[in-house]
N, C-alpha and C positions, 0 to 999 in steps of 0.2 A: 691648609697643613694639621692644625689643631684638631679638625673632625678625623684625618685619616690616623693620625697617632692615637684617637678615642676607639675609633671604630673598622681604623683600614679603611679599604676602596670595595665598593658596589661590583657586583659579579660585569657589570655592562662597561663599568671603566674599566677592570683588568682585561675583560676581553678586548676592549679598546686598542688598551697599552701594550698588548700581547703583540696584537697585530703591526702596530708601529715598531715596536722595536726586536720580535721578534721572540725564541723561546729561551730560557736560560738557561744555553748550553753554550760550551767552547769552541766544541765541533760539531760538524753536521755529517751523519751516518753517509758512507758514500755509498751509492749503489750501483751495480754493474747494468751495461746497455745493454741490450736484447740482443744484437749482434755479437759482441763477446761472449754473450751466454749461448747462444746457440754454437758457437766456434769451440766454446769447452764440452757441450754433450757431444758433438760431431767428432770430439779428438779421443774420444772411449774407443777403446779397442775393438767391441762388435760393429760400432759403426763404422768404424775404419774398415772394418773387412765386407762391412755390407756395401760401402763404397765403392770399391775394390770389386766388387760382384756386381754392383751396377754396369760397370764400365766394361768389364768383361761382356757381360750380355749384350750391349749396344754394341761393342766391337763383335761380336759374332753374329749379328744381325738378329737378336732375338727384342726386337723392340718392345712387346707387352712384356716380358717376365722384367725387362729392364726397369717399366714404366711401375710394374707391380712391386719392386725393391726400390725404388724411389720412393713412392708413396706408401712403404713400410719406414723407410727413412724417416719423411717426413712425420708420419705419427708417433713414431718412438720420441722424435722430438718436441713433438706437442705436449704428449703423454709426460714426458722426465721434466717440459716445463710448469706442467702443470702441478706436477708432484713436489716439484721444488718451492712452488709459489705456496701450496699448501703449507710446507716446512716454512719457509721465513714469514709468514702468516702467522702460524704457531710462535715463532721466534719474536718477532714484533709484539705481541699480545702479551708474552711472557716478560721482554723488555719493559712494556710500559709497566706493569704488575710489578715489577720487584724494583723500578725506580726508585730513586731516594725519594722520600714524600718529607715535608713540610708542612707544619702546622700554621695557618694562616687567617687572619679574620678577613672574613669579607661577607657583605652582607650584615656586619655587626655579629657574627657566628665565625666561633673559633671551628676550623675544619683540616683535615689532610687532605692537602693536591698532592699531585707529582712537583717536584723540584725546580723541574723544567717549565712550568705554567705560571713562575711567578714572575712580578713585574714592579717596576720603582714604584715605590708607595704602597707597597703589602705592608702589613705587619704583621709579624711572624712572633713566635716565641721560640725560644731553643734549650736547651737542658744538658744535663749530664751527659753525653755519648752521641750527641747529634753532630753532625757534621754542616757548618755552616754553608746554607746553599748559596748565599750572594752576598756581596758588600753589602753592609747595614749599620746602621746608627743605633747605639742601645739607646733607649729611653727607660728602663724601667730595670735594675738587676740585683741578685741575691747570691754574693761568692762567685762570680763569673770568672771564670779561670779557662784562657784558651790557649791549646798548643797550636804555634804558629809555626813549627818545623815546618811543614810544607811548603811555606814561603820564606824564613828568614832561616834554617837550618838550625837556629837554637832551641834546645832540645829543651829548658828551660819554658814551664809554662808561666804564659804573664796573663796580670788582672785585667779586666775591662770593667769600667764601670757607664756612668750616667753621659752621654754625650761622646763617647770616646765610639770608634769605627772598627767593627770586627771582618773581617774578609773571609769572602769564599775559599772554600775548601779548607781551612783551619777546622780545628775539632775543639768541642766544648769538653772539657776535661772535667770542670764540676760547677755547680751552681745552675743557677736558670737565667732569663733574660727575655726581655719584650724587645724588639727592634726593630727600625724602620728601615726598607730596601733601599739603597741607592744606587745602585749600579748591579745590571746582572748580564749574564753571558761573557761574550767577549769584553766588554765595557768593564768589565769588575777589576782587581788588582792584578788577579793570578791569570786573565786576559790579558791583560796590558804589558805585563811580564813577557810573556810569549810562551806561556807553559800550557802545551797543548794536552787534554784530557780526552785522549782516543778512545775509541768502543772497544769493547772489551771482546776478544777474537776467539771464540772459544777453543778448547786444547785438542787436538784428537787423543781419545783414550789409549790405554793398551790394547784394548781388543780393535779398536778401529785401527791402531800401526801394525796388527798383527794381520787383518783382513787385507790391508795393504798388500804388506808383502806378500800374503797368499796369490792374493789375483795378480801381482807384477809376477811371481816366480812360476805361476801357472800359465800366464799369457806367453811368456818365453819358453816354456814346453811345448804350449798347444803349437806356436809358430815354428819352433823346430820339427813336430811330428809332422805339422802342415806340407812343410819343405821335402821331407822323405815321402809321404805318402804321395803326393803330386809326381814325384819323380819316379817311385817304383809304378802309379798308373800309367805313367806315361811311358816309361820301358817296357811295360807288360801289352799295353792296351794301344801303342803308338797315336793315342787323341790327345792333344794337347789342352783341349777345352775342357773335357773332362777330367785330366789330370788337375789344372787349376781349380775347377767346381768343388771336385773331391777336398782338395785341400784345403780350399774356404770354409766347406763345412765341417771339415774335423775341427778346425781353428773355433769357428764359432760353436760347437757343440762344445768345446773344453772351457773355453772362458766364462767363469762364471761372475761377470761385472755387474752380477746384481748385486755382490756382498754388501761396496760402499754405499751403494742405495737405499740400500734396504736398512743400515747402520743409521745414517745420515737420519731416514725418515722418521725411523722408529724412535730416537733420542727426540728429535726433534718436535713431533706429534706426541709422543708419550709424555715429553713434558709439559705440553699445551694439558693434556688430558690432565695428566697430574694436579695443574693451576686448577682444577674443577673440584678437585676431593680439597682446596683451600692450600693446597703445597704447593710451594711455587720452587721447581731445582734450579738454581744458580749453576751447576756443573753436572753436566750430563752423565759425568764419569759415577756421579751417584746412584744410577738406573742401575750400574753394572751390581754395586754395591748393598742395595737395599735387601736383595734378596737372602744375604747373607747373617744381617744383625739377629744377633744372640739375647742382648740387651738394650733395654730403653731407658735412659738415665731421666728422669723426668721433675722439672720443677712441679711443687702444688701448686699454689696462687696461681692462678690465672689459665692454668693449664690442665691441670686436674677439677680445678674448682672454678668459680664464676669470676672470683676478683671484684665481686661486688660485696664489700663488708657494709655490716652494720652494727651498729652497738646493742648487744648481747644482753649486757649485766656489768653494772658497777658495785666495786666494794671499797667505798671510801675508807680513808685512816680516819680522817674528821668528820667534816661535815659534806653530804651529798653535793651540797651546792657549790662547795669551794675545790671540787673536785671537778663539777660540770663544767666549774669555769676556768679555772687553770687548763684539760683538755681542751676545750676549743678555742685554746688560743696555742694551743702546744703546735701549732702547725701551719703551713703559708694559706692564703686565703684562695689563692688561684693554682694550687697543686691541681695535678692530673690524677694522683695518686690515689685509689681508692679509700686508704685508712686515713690518710689525711682530712679527705672529704667526708669521712664518717665522724674523725672526731671535731672539724668545724662546726656540725649541724648540734654540738652541746652546749655551745654557748652565742651570744647575741652582742656580747663587745666586739662588734667587728670595726667600731668607727675609731678604734686606737690605729697611731699609725706603728707601724713597724721599723723599728731603730737597727735592729743586727740581728743576727741567726748565725747559731753555731751549729755548723752541720756535721752529718751524720759521720762517723769514720769508722773503718775496718775495725780500729784499735778500741773504740768507745761507741756502741750501738746506741746511743741516744742524740736529739737536738734539742736547742734550746732557742726559743723566739724570745725577743727582747721587745717589749711593747712600750708606747709611751703615754702615759696618762695624764694628767693635769699637773700634778706635783709629785710623780713616781714614776718609776719603772716599774713594770707586770713582767716578769721571768716566767715563763712556761716551757716544761721539760718534758718529753715523751721519749719512750724507748723502749729498749728490754729491761726487762726486770731487776737484773742482777746489777747492769749498767745502771738504771737511776738510781738503784738502793745505793751504789757506790758513790752516784756525785750527791745523793743527799744527805748520807750517814746514816743509812736504816739498817736495821738487821738484814742483811742479808738472807741468811737462814729462814726468818719467819715470813718475808716476801717469798721466796721460792717454795716453803709448803702451801700460800695461800694461793701461789700460782699453779701448782700441783692439782689442789680441789676444785679449781676453774676449769681449768683446760680438759674438758670432757666435751663430746659433741661435735669435734672438729673446731672449737673455738681458739681465736688467737688471743695472748693475753700482751698487753701493753703498761707498763707504767707509769705514771703520772709524777711529778712533781712542780713546784712553783712556790713564788715568794713576790714581795713587792719590796722592793729598795728604792731609797733617796736617789734622785737626779746627782744629788751632790758626789755620790760614790762611784769613781770611776768603774768601768767596765772593763774584764780582765780581757786579754787576749784568748786565753781556753777557757771550757766553759768549767774543767775540770774544779776551776778555782772560785766558781758561782757558790752560794750561800742559799743553798736550796733546802726546802722541806718535802718531804715524802706526803704526797696526795692520797694516793691508793693504786687500784688497778682498775683496767678496762679491759673486757672481754668484748671479743668481736666476731662476728661468725659470718664465716664463706661459705655458701653452696656450692655442693659438687654439681659441674658442670651436666646436663642432660646426654646421655649416650656412653659416659665415661664406664661405666660398671660392664657395660655389653662391649665395648672397645677392650677393656682388659681380659675381658673371657678368650676373646678373638685372640688378642697375642698372647694368652695362653696356650691355645689350642695350637697356635701356629708356631708353638717352640720355643718363643719370645719372654723373657725374664724383666718383668717391671720394677725400677730402682726407684721408690721416691726419693730426692734429695732436697730437705728443704731447709731453712734457718728458722721455722717454727720448732718449740718443744716435742719433746717424744710423745708426750698424752696428746696433743693435738695432730700429729703425723699419724699415730695409732688410729684414731678415733676417725679421721678420714679412709684411713686404708681399709679398715674394717665397714665403712660404708659402701665403700666401692669395691671391694671384694679382693682386697690384695692382702697376702698374707705376710703376718705380722712376728711371726717365729724366731726371724731374725734381723736386730736392729743394731746401729750403731749411734754414737752421738761424736758430732766433731773431736770433742776432747775424748773420748775413747779411741778417734783415730788416730790423734795426736800420740798416745801410750804406743798404739801398735808399732813394732817395725815393719819392714817391707815385707819379707817372707811372712811374717803374721797377716797381713793387712790382705795379701793376696788368698789364702787362706780363709781369710772371713768374708771376702766377696763375692767366694763361690754358688753361695747360695742368698747372699744379703737380698734384702727387699725394700729396706726404709734406712735412710742418712739424716738424720736431722741433728740443728744446731750447728750445721756445717758451714764453712766458710768459702770463698772462691778456690783460696789454696787447698783446703780437703779436698775440693769435689777436684783437685786437679789429680790429687794422690789416689783417689778412689779410680778415675779414668785409666791411671795408667798401671793399678793392679789389676783391675778388670782385665784389660790387654794382654797383661802378662800373664793372665791365668787363660787365654786363648779363647776368649770373648770378643765379639764384633761387635763395638759399641755403637749406638745411636745417644748424642748427648743433647736437651735444651739448653737455652740461654737465652739472657734476655739483656745482660750490662756488661759493663766496659770490664769487669773482672773477671766475666765470663769467657770473655775471648780465648784464652791460654787454653781450656779445658774444650772449647769448641774445637781448636785446633787440633787438638791431640786423639780427639774421639775421630773413630773410622768414617761414623757419619753424624754430622753437624746440623743440630737445628735451631736458627732463631724464631722470636717473636716477633710476627709481622706487626702486632697493635703497640703493643710495651717495649718491644726491644729497641736498644739503640743502634745505631748506625755502624757501629765497632763491631756489635754483633751479628749485626747483618752481615759486614763484609768478610768474617770467619768463619760463616757459616756455608754449607752446601744445599739446607733448603732454608725455606722461609716460610712458618705459618701464617697464613692472613687471617684466621681467626685466634690464634692461640688456643687453640682448642687439642685436647689429646687424643681424641677420638679421630682428628684429622693426621695426627702421626701414623697411626695403626690403617687407615685407610689408604696413607699416602705409601707405606710398605706394602701393601696390597696390590695396588697399582703398580709399582715398581716389580713386584714379583709376576705380576700377570705380563708387563712389556719384556720381561727378560727371559719367561713363557714361550711367549709368541716369537722372540726373534730367533729362539732354539728351535721352533717349528718351521719359521721358513727358512733359516740355512739348512735344517732338515732335506726340506723340499726340495729346495733350490741343488743342493748335492744328489738329491734323488734322480730328479729329470733330468739331469748334464750325463749320466751314467747311462742310459738308454741313448741319449743323443751320441754319446762317444761310439758307445758300442754300435750303432745303426751308421757311425760313419766310417768305421772302420771292417767292420766284418762283409760286404758286399764287395769289397776290393780285393779280398783272400783268392776268390776263383773269378777265373778270366770271364765265363760266360756270365756272371750274376750282374744283375742292374744296379746301378749305384742307387742308393735309395733316397738319399737327404742332399737336395739338392739347396743353396743356398736361401732361398726362395722360400723354402720348409722352414729351413732353422729359424729364420728371421719371422715367420709366423708364429711357430712354438713359444718363439721368446715374447712375441705380441701377448701373447696368454700368461707366459712365466711372471714379467717385470709389473704386471698390474696384480697377479693372484698374490707375490711373496711380497709386495708391500701394501695396497691396498686392504686386500681380505683380511691379511694375518695382523696387521696393527689395529684393525678395528675389532678385533676378537674379543669378547667378553670374557671375563676372568674364569678360571675353573670352579664350578661348585666348588670345590675342595683345597683350593688351594691354601685356603691358610689355616687348612689341617695338616699341612705338611712341614715338617723340620725345615729348619734354615739352611739353605745350600751351602755346602763348604766353601770358603772365601776363594780359595785356591782353584776351583773349580771352572773352568772357561766355557766358553762356548762350544766348543769344538770337542764335548768330554768324549771320552769311550763310546758311551753310551748313544750319544746322539752320534755320532760318525757309523755305529754299529747300526742304529736304525735304517741312516740314510743308505748305507751302502746296501743292506738287507731289500731296501725298498726298489733300489734302485734296479738291482740285480733282478728281483724276480718281474718287475717290467718290462726289462733286456730280455729274458730270457724266452717270455711270452710274446716281445717283439720279434726276436729270430726267428723264432717259431712260424711266426705268423708269415714273415718272408720265406722263409725255406718252403713253407707249405702253399704258399703262391707260386714257386720258381717249381716247386716239383710236381701239380698242377701245371703246368704248363699255361698260366697267367702269363698275358703280354706283359712288358715291362713295365710300362706307363700302369696296367693295375695292380703288380705287385707292388710300386711305388704308393699306390693308393690305399689299397689295405693297410699297408704299412703305416702311411701317413695316419689315417684315419684311428687306428690304435693307438697311435704314440698320442692323439690329442685327445682322445678319450682315458686312456690314464693317466694322462696330467690332468683330468678334470678329477678324477678319482684320488689323485695323489692328494690335489687342493683340499678333498672333501675329507678323506680322513687323515691328515695333518694337522686340522684346526682343534683337533683333541686327539690326546694320548691316553686316554683314558676309556672313552666312551666308543663303540661301533658305530659306522661310516653314517649309516640312514639314520640313525637315531641322532645323530649329531645334527644331519641337514634339516630334521625335523622339529627338532626342540630348540637347538643355541639359535639366536637370534643375532645376524649379522646379515642388514640388507646387500651389504655391498656381493656379499657370493654369488646371489642370481642374476646380479647384471655380468661380472666379470664370466661367470659360466654361462650365463645366456647368450651373451654376445660371440661365445667363445664358440658355443656351438650354432651359432645362426652363421656365424661364418663358415665356419665348418661345412655345414651343408651347402652353404652358397657356392663356396669353391668346386668341392665335390660336383655339383648338381648342373651348376653353368659352363656351358662349352669353353666361352671365352676364358674362365677363371682357370678350366684345366687348363686350357692349352698355357697360360704362363706359369702354372706350376708344374707344369709336364706330367698331368695326373691322366689316369684314363678313368672310362664311366663303371659303375658296379652296382649291381642290382640290391632292393632292400633285404634281401636273406643276406647279402655281403656288408650291411651295415650292422646286421644283428651278431654275427660272428667277432668283429671285435669291439661290439658293447658288452657283451657278454666277457670275455676274454679281459677286457680291460678292469671290470670288477674283481675276476679273480687274480689279478695280479697284484692286489691289496688286500682278498679277502685272507691271510695268513696273517693280517698285521689285526686286524677286526677277531681273530680267535685268540690272537696273544695277548687284545688288550681284554678279554672277555675272561681268561683262565689266569693272569695274572692284573690285575686292577690296580695294584699297587706299585708296579715293578717302572713305571714308566715317569713316575711322579716326580 
């Protein structure tokens, strides 16, 4: 056990225990069985209608057509299972990425792993903001305070120290500790008292709810109209079979059952693709909002900069040796904080024993470490210059003047105080009662992250303002801002924010770019003012105190590397690399997903217009042949389904998508512009489809040949609708040859190959009730199918910015 306490477990030992005890989870994720999944798919309106059509075909002794319809049902079921599998795989990958992490020592090295992989005997580190991942016994601690309200209902935090137990699910509200895990999963206290931590089920977004209602409404209307059409056809033509098939075709043509599938797949795969940009989307609803973001409120340290501090300059009050000595002892030796790590390098006196730590507080931005020497205590304090000046009785104005001189080039300035006192002198409860002597100032430098200036310029071009919110001095913030290209003509300090009324603050934030020396409470006021000014706010945060501001923001982003569990739980997005450039990349990906969704919906609406029209027009005149039979509609749907999911979700970003202004927050997917485009596309395809149909009738083609010409035209027009809707700014053929999307050639190629086989093979023609046509009769539908969308290419060329 002593070895485990010193070094933790080896990877091999942990692997064996994980196999024995199972993952550190209270409940296992339930999985839907294959048959239940198939039944769920078969309950979709389109497949119910296809099933009815198959049964009717069998009953009227059309076994070939019935077999084709049955094969189509099987194809659609398999395709849907495959697409759902991709979405579930993406969601599982996201869940594993966004799962709570734990800091554990394996093979003698501290590392972060998913909390589910922890086992009994692991040595872990916990710190302020962490949710404790398993039951553990404290080995070493400093100011450790635990919120156990999730277990006991007691709101007050309790202190925990050496050899005391801490329980899974409770929250570290202050301090830090190393602890040895004694129970995991269902064997923890949380598990034993029967508290179930169920997996979070994704809530349906407002857009999803709107789509659900729209599909149900259209389905009711479609069924009503299909019954009406069946009745009209039966009484006008006296053919029961024709009347049933006409009604089924109309219902199948009207119901846009692709909508829910598209939303589910786009959100799941979109979030998975966003994770490749180092951004994890915890809630799919955030994708709807990303394109509306107008302001990014970002921290400086670790987001705009590397958060890798190094000592840049020392300004001692007395001897530099004393400043080095006290500065080197003013930090915990095992801290992850980069400032602490930099300070620790200034001293070699690490053999002293830590006796007491006075923690940093919101009311006093300073911390003091008390070390035991042979015959005395060493007091080492560091913190904000004004706070340390107050603690040590130094002249605050003189200290601040020195800070202003040092704080250039993006330096961070901290002050150091220290003293040596007798062991006989009792240590006070509060560090304000310590007798300290001001030792001097330490300047640290944090380098700007690579790619931040470029990302900032991209955000500006996209109409998104960046607001730096930092606890550092104004001079430091302005130096970094100038280095990255952020405007510095409108800044506020925390003190100035407190002096402004709410109305005044709303006016000041309209072009604000830097907030310095701000506290979490002041951040909250700024966020509220920005929202009151009509901005859509993106907020980054990493600490417990950032949680209220994160919740208030329209889009909240937590830091994945240095962020606390509380911040992550309050956020919509998590940055896995804490990099500002990833925020802009995430916004770009979100805009791309949303734009692709709009194009997919426009395409779906457009293709259903000619399907509906050609299901109705032939029944208007008694002698006209019914064109769209259930098998033909089903085949068109076999092209539509993968096109609107696979093709559009894989479409690359528009090259100029980050040169567009933010989308109005109240603009839905079905904006007037989207509906207008879809309607015009659908009507233009329908007009030529009706012309092809009437031309075949007037030229006295056989009924099955008229059906073939119309069917070929509709499939080819469908292909051109796919191609032209891939971009609303580029002509169709330019899109085809310049925009890379490997799925297009497969979907279009397979659709055209299947069309040729259906029309050219006699057995296939019989199954679809089609007739033979010549090569020239192939050429006419091809030319007409492009002409049906040619107006859209002209429109895109004449008004390239109208559809952005």
